[in-house]
Backbone as JSON Lines, residues from 0, in Angstrom:
{"i":0,"aa":"M","n":[10.59,-12.26,21.72],"ca":[10.66,-12.79,20.62],"c":[10.21,-11.64,19.76]}
{"i":1,"aa":"E","n":[10.91,-11.05,18.67],"ca":[10.44,-10.01,17.71],"c":[9.67,-10.43,16.37]}
{"i":2,"aa":"E","n":[8.57,-9.78,16.28],"ca":[7.87,-10.44,14.95],"c":[8.45,-9.76,13.7]}
{"i":3,"aa":"N","n":[8.64,-10.44,12.83],"ca":[8.75,-9.48,11.41],"c":[7.54,-8.88,10.85]}
{"i":4,"aa":"K","n":[7.44,-7.72,10.87],"ca":[6.44,-6.75,10.46],"c":[6.59,-6.01,9.21]}
{"i":5,"aa":"T","n":[5.76,-6.24,8.19],"ca":[5.9,-5.52,7.18],"c":[4.93,-4.05,7.09]}
{"i":6,"aa":"T","n":[5.64,-3.11,6.67],"ca":[5.03,-1.81,6.58],"c":[3.8,-1.68,5.62]}
{"i":7,"aa":"L","n":[2.91,-1.02,5.22],"ca":[1.99,-0.88,4.33],"c":[2.52,-0.32,3.09]}
{"i":8,"aa":"S","n":[3.6,0.5,3.07],"ca":[4.46,1.14,2.02],"c":[5.32,-0.09,1.46]}
{"i":9,"aa":"E","n":[5.69,-0.96,2.16],"ca":[6.5,-2.28,1.81],"c":[6.02,-3.23,0.93]}
{"i":10,"aa":"F","n":[4.7,-3.31,1.57],"ca":[3.67,-4.25,0.95],"c":[3.17,-3.97,-0.2]}
{"i":11,"aa":"V","n":[2.69,-2.9,-0.41],"ca":[2.32,-2.3,-1.72],"c":[3.5,-2.24,-2.61]}
{"i":12,"aa":"K","n":[4.55,-2.16,-2.36],"ca":[5.69,-1.79,-3.3],"c":[6.07,-3.34,-3.73]}
{"i":13,"aa":"A","n":[6.34,-4.42,-2.66],"ca":[6.59,-5.59,-3.01],"c":[5.41,-6.42,-3.81]}
{"i":14,"aa":"K","n":[4.14,-5.95,-3.58],"ca":[2.96,-6.44,-4.37],"c":[3.1,-5.78,-6.13]}
{"i":15,"aa":"R","n":[3.48,-4.68,-6.09],"ca":[3.46,-4.14,-7.27],"c":[4.6,-4.45,-8.21]}
{"i":16,"aa":"K","n":[5.81,-4.82,-7.73],"ca":[6.81,-5.41,-8.17],"c":[6.58,-6.93,-8.87]}
{"i":17,"aa":"S","n":[5.97,-7.5,-7.74],"ca":[5.86,-8.96,-7.88],"c":[4.79,-9.1,-9.4]}
{"i":18,"aa":"L","n":[4.06,-8.06,-9.67],"ca":[3.1,-7.89,-10.75],"c":[3.74,-7.54,-12.08]}
{"i":19,"aa":"K","n":[5.02,-7.01,-11.64],"ca":[6.0,-6.33,-12.82],"c":[5.38,-5.08,-13.3]}
{"i":20,"aa":"L","n":[4.61,-4.08,-12.47],"ca":[3.99,-2.85,-12.86],"c":[4.77,-1.89,-12.4]}
{"i":21,"aa":"T","n":[4.81,-0.73,-13.18],"ca":[5.53,0.33,-12.81],"c":[4.54,1.14,-11.96]}
{"i":22,"aa":"Q","n":[4.81,2.27,-11.27],"ca":[4.16,3.02,-10.2],"c":[2.91,3.39,-11.3]}
{"i":23,"aa":"K","n":[3.31,4.27,-12.63],"ca":[2.46,4.69,-13.37],"c":[1.36,3.7,-13.78]}
{"i":24,"aa":"E","n":[1.65,2.51,-14.31],"ca":[0.81,1.35,-14.52],"c":[-0.14,0.98,-13.44]}
{"i":25,"aa":"M","n":[0.52,1.06,-12.18],"ca":[-0.55,0.7,-11.01],"c":[-1.64,1.94,-10.55]}
{"i":26,"aa":"A","n":[-0.9,2.95,-10.93],"ca":[-1.61,4.21,-10.6],"c":[-3.12,4.01,-11.62]}
{"i":27,"aa":"K","n":[-2.73,3.82,-12.76],"ca":[-3.98,3.91,-13.63],"c":[-5.15,2.62,-13.45]}
{"i":28,"aa":"K","n":[-4.39,1.68,-13.16],"ca":[-5.07,0.19,-12.61],"c":[-5.99,0.75,-11.58]}
{"i":29,"aa":"A","n":[-5.45,1.29,-10.57],"ca":[-6.14,1.36,-9.28],"c":[-7.16,2.7,-9.31]}
{"i":30,"aa":"G","n":[-6.92,3.53,-10.46],"ca":[-7.82,4.81,-10.54],"c":[-7.41,5.68,-9.56]}
{"i":31,"aa":"V","n":[-6.08,5.86,-9.16],"ca":[-5.55,6.81,-8.25],"c":[-4.31,7.92,-8.86]}
{"i":32,"aa":"G","n":[-3.89,8.92,-8.5],"ca":[-2.81,9.63,-9.35],"c":[-1.43,8.79,-9.08]}
{"i":33,"aa":"L","n":[-0.41,9.28,-9.74],"ca":[0.95,8.96,-9.75],"c":[1.64,9.06,-8.31]}
{"i":34,"aa":"R","n":[0.97,10.51,-7.92],"ca":[1.74,11.11,-6.9],"c":[1.18,10.41,-5.61]}
{"i":35,"aa":"F","n":[-0.07,9.86,-5.48],"ca":[-0.66,9.1,-4.43],"c":[0.27,7.71,-4.0]}
{"i":36,"aa":"V","n":[0.53,7.1,-5.31],"ca":[1.18,5.82,-5.44],"c":[2.71,6.05,-4.8]}
{"i":37,"aa":"R","n":[3.37,7.15,-5.4],"ca":[4.49,7.42,-4.87],"c":[4.47,7.82,-3.35]}
{"i":38,"aa":"E","n":[3.71,8.54,-2.83],"ca":[3.52,8.92,-1.37],"c":[3.26,7.8,-0.68]}
{"i":39,"aa":"L","n":[2.29,6.94,-1.11],"ca":[2.03,5.64,-0.48],"c":[3.3,4.61,-0.34]}
{"i":40,"aa":"E","n":[3.9,4.54,-1.59],"ca":[5.2,3.46,-1.27],"c":[6.4,4.21,-0.49]}
{"i":41,"aa":"Q","n":[6.37,5.75,-0.36],"ca":[7.22,6.19,0.47],"c":[7.05,6.28,1.89]}
{"i":42,"aa":"G","n":[5.84,5.76,2.23],"ca":[5.47,5.88,3.73],"c":[4.89,6.94,4.21]}
{"i":43,"aa":"K","n":[4.13,7.88,3.48],"ca":[3.53,9.17,3.93],"c":[2.56,8.63,5.27]}
{"i":44,"aa":"P","n":[2.59,9.5,6.34],"ca":[1.93,9.06,7.37],"c":[0.44,9.34,7.36]}
{"i":45,"aa":"T","n":[-0.04,10.25,6.4],"ca":[-1.22,10.67,6.41],"c":[-1.71,10.38,4.87]}
{"i":46,"aa":"L","n":[-2.74,9.28,4.57],"ca":[-2.9,8.98,3.15],"c":[-4.54,8.89,3.55]}
{"i":47,"aa":"K","n":[-5.29,9.21,2.23],"ca":[-6.9,8.84,2.27],"c":[-7.09,7.23,2.27]}
{"i":48,"aa":"M","n":[-7.9,6.99,3.05],"ca":[-8.29,5.52,3.39],"c":[-8.95,4.99,2.13]}
{"i":49,"aa":"D","n":[-9.9,5.71,1.36],"ca":[-10.39,5.13,0.25],"c":[-9.6,4.95,-0.91]}
{"i":50,"aa":"K","n":[-8.35,5.89,-1.13],"ca":[-7.68,5.86,-2.13],"c":[-6.55,4.73,-1.87]}
{"i":51,"aa":"T","n":[-6.24,4.56,-0.35],"ca":[-5.43,3.28,-0.32],"c":[-6.12,2.05,-0.63]}
{"i":52,"aa":"N","n":[-7.46,2.16,-0.21],"ca":[-8.25,0.65,-0.47],"c":[-8.21,0.55,-1.99]}
{"i":53,"aa":"Q","n":[-8.3,1.51,-2.74],"ca":[-8.31,1.28,-4.29],"c":[-7.11,0.62,-4.71]}
{"i":54,"aa":"V","n":[-6.15,0.95,-4.06],"ca":[-4.74,0.24,-4.43],"c":[-4.76,-1.07,-4.13]}
{"i":55,"aa":"L","n":[-5.29,-0.96,-2.74],"ca":[-4.99,-2.38,-2.07],"c":[-5.95,-3.57,-2.9]}
{"i":56,"aa":"D","n":[-7.15,-3.05,-3.33],"ca":[-8.04,-3.84,-4.07],"c":[-7.39,-4.5,-5.22]}
{"i":57,"aa":"L","n":[-6.43,-3.96,-5.85],"ca":[-5.73,-4.47,-6.95],"c":[-5.2,-6.04,-6.5]}
{"i":58,"aa":"F","n":[-4.9,-6.05,-5.15],"ca":[-4.02,-7.34,-4.73],"c":[-4.98,-7.97,-3.85]}
{"i":59,"aa":"G","n":[-6.39,-7.85,-3.81],"ca":[-7.34,-8.51,-3.01],"c":[-7.3,-8.17,-1.71]}
{"i":60,"aa":"Y","n":[-6.95,-7.03,-1.3],"ca":[-6.88,-6.78,0.12],"c":[-7.45,-5.58,0.45]}
{"i":61,"aa":"E","n":[-7.78,-5.11,1.86],"ca":[-8.33,-3.87,2.24],"c":[-7.73,-3.42,3.57]}
{"i":62,"aa":"L","n":[-7.81,-2.07,3.79],"ca":[-7.48,-1.89,5.18],"c":[-8.63,-2.17,6.35]}
{"i":63,"aa":"G","n":[-7.74,-2.4,7.46],"ca":[-8.75,-2.81,8.62],"c":[-8.06,-2.66,9.9]}
{"i":64,"aa":"P","n":[-8.76,-2.86,10.99],"ca":[-7.95,-2.72,12.28],"c":[-7.32,-4.23,12.94]}
{"i":65,"aa":"Q","n":[-6.1,-3.8,13.24],"ca":[-5.31,-4.7,13.73],"c":[-4.77,-4.74,14.94]}
{"i":66,"aa":"K","n":[-4.83,-5.76,15.84],"ca":[-4.32,-5.59,17.22],"c":[-2.75,-5.68,17.39]}
{"i":67,"aa":"Y","n":[-2.42,-4.66,18.07],"ca":[-0.82,-4.79,18.35],"c":[-0.73,-4.58,19.8]}
{"i":68,"aa":"L","n":[0.77,-5.05,20.04],"ca":[1.36,-4.69,21.36],"c":[1.98,-3.47,21.79]}
{"i":69,"aa":"R","n":[1.71,-2.87,22.55],"ca":[2.17,-1.61,23.15],"c":[3.66,-1.78,23.79]}
{"i":70,"aa":"R","n":[4.67,-1.04,23.44],"ca":[6.03,-1.44,24.06],"c":[6.2,-0.83,25.25]}
């Protein structure tokens, strides 16, 4: 059985679009740069956790540990 997992970049992009925000608007509301938002939504593998949490806070979320199964 395969679980349907959403990546962080997919999650943020979907949440932003559900609120009808542009990347620029979301960056301003979160207090981060537009470049950071673009990199986050493109799935850059190395991002600052504090800035990521600033964006997630707009949606009532924060980063945290998650258990996963190794393949």
